[in-house]
Each structure stands twice: as structure tokens, then as C-alpha cells.
N, C-alpha and C positions, 0 to 999 in steps of 0.2 A: 575552399570553404562552399562554393556552389554545389558542388558534386557532393558533398556532405548532405547539405539541407535537401537536395533535389532527388537524388536516387540512391543513397547508402544503403547496402545489405545489413543484415544484424551483426556479420564478424566485423565488417569494418564497424561500425558503430559502437560493438564490445571494443576492439581495439582502443579508437580516440576516447575512451573514457580515462584513459591511463594518461593523455596527451598533458603535458606540463602547462600548455596556456589555457587559462580560465575559458577565454570567448570561444576554442573550441569544443571544450567541454558544454558550455552552453547551449551552443547549437544543436549536438547532439542530446541534450537533455530534454529541448524543445521538438524535437524531430519525431514528426507523425509515426513514424513506424518502429517508436522505442520498445525492446522488448523488455520482459519482467525484468529478464536478468540485468540489463543494462539500468534499469530504474531502481533496481536493491543498489547495485554499486553506486552510481550517483547520488542516492539519496545519503550517502555518507560523507560526500564532499566538502570538503574544507569553505568554500566559496558560497557566500549565501545568494548569488545570484544566479548559480547552476543549480541550487536546491529551488530557489523561485521558479526558473524556467521550467526545471522537472513538476513543480507542482501545481503549475497553471497549464501544463501538456495534458489536454484531453485522453490521450494515449498512455498517460501513465495510470499503473495499478493503484485503485482509489483506497487501498491500505496506505502504500507507500505516501502517498500524498496526504493522507490524513497523520502520517508519522513525522513527515516534515514538518507540516504546521504545529503539530503539538511541540516539536523540537524548537522552533523558532519563538515560539510562546514562552519557553522557558519557564522561568518563576511565577510567570503573571496566568498561568494556565493552572483552572480551578484543582483544587486537591482531589475531588472526587471522581475527576474526567481520567480516560485511559491514557497511561504513557506510553510514550516512542515505541517501547520494547511489545507493548501488548498488540499493536497495530502491524509491526514486523514479524513475532511470531506468529499472526494469525494468517499472514500473507504466506509465510515461509512453510507453516505446518500444513496449508492448504496444497500449497506446491509439491512438498514431501509426498503428500497424499494424490498426486496427480489428478487435483480439483482445479478447474480453469478459473481465470478472475470471476467471471459470471456465477459461475457456481459458487465460491466465494460470497458474493454479494449476495445472491440467493438467500445461503443459510444464514447471512448476516438479518436480512429482510424478515424471514421466516422465524428465527429464534430471538432477535433481541426487537426487531420493529424498525430498523434504520435502513434508510436508503443511502446509497453513496454520498449524496451532497451531505447527508445527516452527520457521517462517520465521526468528524472532529468532535462531536459533541459526545462521543460514545462514553458512558460512566464505566467506572471501574467493576463494578457489579456486571454490566452487560460484556465487557470485556473477559471478564472471567468464565460468565457463561457462553461466551462464543469458543473459547479456549476448548472448556471442557467438551463442547459440543464435536469439534475437530478433531480432539483426542477421542472420543468414544467412537465418531464416524471411520475413523483411520484404524482404530483397532478393532473395530467389529463389536466393539462393548455395547450394551444397551443405552439408548438416549435419556439424560436428562427430560424433566418435564418441563414443558415450555410456559414461560411467564401466561399468566392472564391475558397482558395485553397481545400477544404473538399469537395466542390460541386460534384467534378467529381469524387468521388470513389462511 
């Protein structure tokens, strides 16, 4: 376990996401060198402790962390807020288009006016706009109009 905590490479972390022992997956979820691929895989873990460790990891993809928070809130989450699938769709689209995590975060800041710590409060309207922006950016289509709040940025 100490080796995993201290000096694991991406391949080792990836392999350990499939370990049957939840305490191993929790260590992987909290590893400071976690990759986006590992974060995506562990975001679907059935163990709440694994998801909590991942969400608290500052190296975790911010959209994955927001998706975990939304999933764990379940029915108590306000209906006007984005759903788990919106966060994961945005992260996957960005990844498919070879946008880095900082580039996706910058798009969210520019187009919907949300900084990473505000992502859990993203509304359905903002999520729809962000997904449209990503789709247009990746397909070369004209960008939609920025909302008034985001225009001044």
C-alpha cells in the first residue's frame, strides 16, 4: 500500500482500480497523481468511500468531482441543477476533442461564468449551453451567443 501511495505510475493506478478490496481503490482515488482515466473509472465505483476519496482529491477532474457530488445528493438535489450525466458528458466530450482539463474549465468560466468550485451548482440551462459550446467547438460549427453574464469576461 505504501508503494501505491508514494510512487505509483499511471498504469499501476489504472490496474488497481479493478482491485476487489475497497481500501485499495480508496488509496488509488486519493492518489495525488491520479489520471483523468482513473478518475472516470472510479467515479462509477459502488463504494461511497471510494467516491468520497476521489471527490476530495484535488487532482481529480473537477467535472468528475461535481458528478460524484450530484450523484451522492440523489433525490435531494434541486431539479433545476445539472445531472450527473451532464458533468460526465462535458468531461468526455472535452476529452474526445483533446481539450485538457484546464481548457474545459476555462470554457465553463467563459461561457457559463462558473469557476471549478461552483460546478456543483451548474444549472440545467448552463449545462445545455456548455454541451452545445463543446459540440460546436469540436465540430467547427459557429459558436452560440454568450449569455449576458459571461460576455463581460
